[in-house]
C-alpha positions, 0 to 999 in steps of 0.5 A, spaced: 460 365 370 457 359 371 460 355 377 459 348 377 461 342 382 468 341 380 470 334 380 473 329 386 480 327 383 480 321 385 472 319 383 467 320 376 460 319 376 461 314 382 466 310 378 474 310 383 479 313 378 484 307 377 490 311 376 488 317 383 487 309 387 495 305 385 498 312 386 496 310 394 499 304 393 507 301 395 506 297 388 512 296 383 512 293 375 514 287 379 510 284 384 504 280 383 498 283 385 491 280 387 484 284 386 478 282 390 473 283 386 475 281 379 469 287 375 471 289 367 470 295 369 474 295 376 482 295 377 485 288 374 487 290 367 489 298 370 493 295 375 496 289 370 498 294 367 502 296 372 506 290 373 507 289 367 513 285 370 508 281 375 502 279 375 496 280 377 490 274 381 483 276 380 479 274 385 472 274 384 466 269 386 461 270 380 464 265 375 461 270 370 464 275 372 471 272 371 468 269 363 467 278 361 473 278 364 477 274 361 475 276 354 476 284 356 484 281 358 484 278 352 481 283 348 488 287 351 493 283 349 495 282 357 498 275 358 500 277 366 492 276 369 490 270 372 483 268 373 480 265 380 474 263 382 473 265 391 468 263 395 465 270 397 466 269 405 472 267 406 479 266 403 482 261 408 482 255 402 485 259 396 493 260 395 496 264 392 503 268 391 502 276 392 506 282 395 499 286 394 491 285 395 487 290 393 479 290 396 474 295 393 466 295 395 467 288 397 467 289 405 458 290 405 457 285 399 460 279 405 455 276 410 461 276 415 467 282 413 470 280 419 471 273 417 473 276 410 478 281 412 482 276 416 482 271 410 485 276 406 490 279 411 493 272 413 494 271 405 498 276 406 506 274 407 511 280 412 511 287 408 506 285 402 500 290 403 492 292 403 488 297 400 481 296 403 476 301 400 468 301 402 463 306 402 462 310 408 456 308 414 454 316 415 450 319 411 452 323 405 449 329 399 448 324 394 450 318 397 447 312 391 451 307 394 449 300 397 444 299 404 446 304 409 445 297 414 450 292 410 455 298 410 462 297 415 465 302 418 472 305 418 473 304 425 472 297 424 476 297 418 482 299 423 481 295 429 481 289 424 488 291 421 491 292 428 488 284 430 490 282 423 498 285 424 499 291 420 499 297 420 496 303 416 500 307 410 495 312 408 488 313 410 483 318 404 477 320 403 474 318 396 469 324 396 465 325 400 462 317 399 468 313 400 474 311 403 481 308 401 486 306 408 493 302 406 496 298 410 501 293 411 503 287 413 508 286 419 515 282 418 516 277 422 521 278 427 528 276 425 532 272 431 
């Protein structure tokens, strides 16, 4: 009998399993969901298929990435995906109607992760949810992610969530290299 390393339930060859991520979300078929990072191999298309009565707003700071995504969206015959070009550090000027936002591998790619987190949190209505997934800042076996100096520790993400009036729904580890946190924005107190 040969022993092989077992594949993680949510990653394969360093790719995030969209179905495992979707299973963590408080998502419904008629929601409006924003996905920051509109990569063709990312979560935009799987989430668009899941929210078939809603829509997905693909947000990216690279027009070429959005153009490639538009080709793939057309190829798979999806009509519920809107493509939006954004500034990579700050979404403050962005106007979208969304129930939830997915942010994967974006914090380490920006010059101000705290500003990005805050601007994303401001887009959410009370009761809206946010998924943040990124790389642990510690060494891990088989680590091949971004430079450790660019990574954002999960504890900082929790602190930013608290500062932006968000409560945790779930926290998971993706393999030994990544974390995923899901938060819900508190609703404004009713009078």
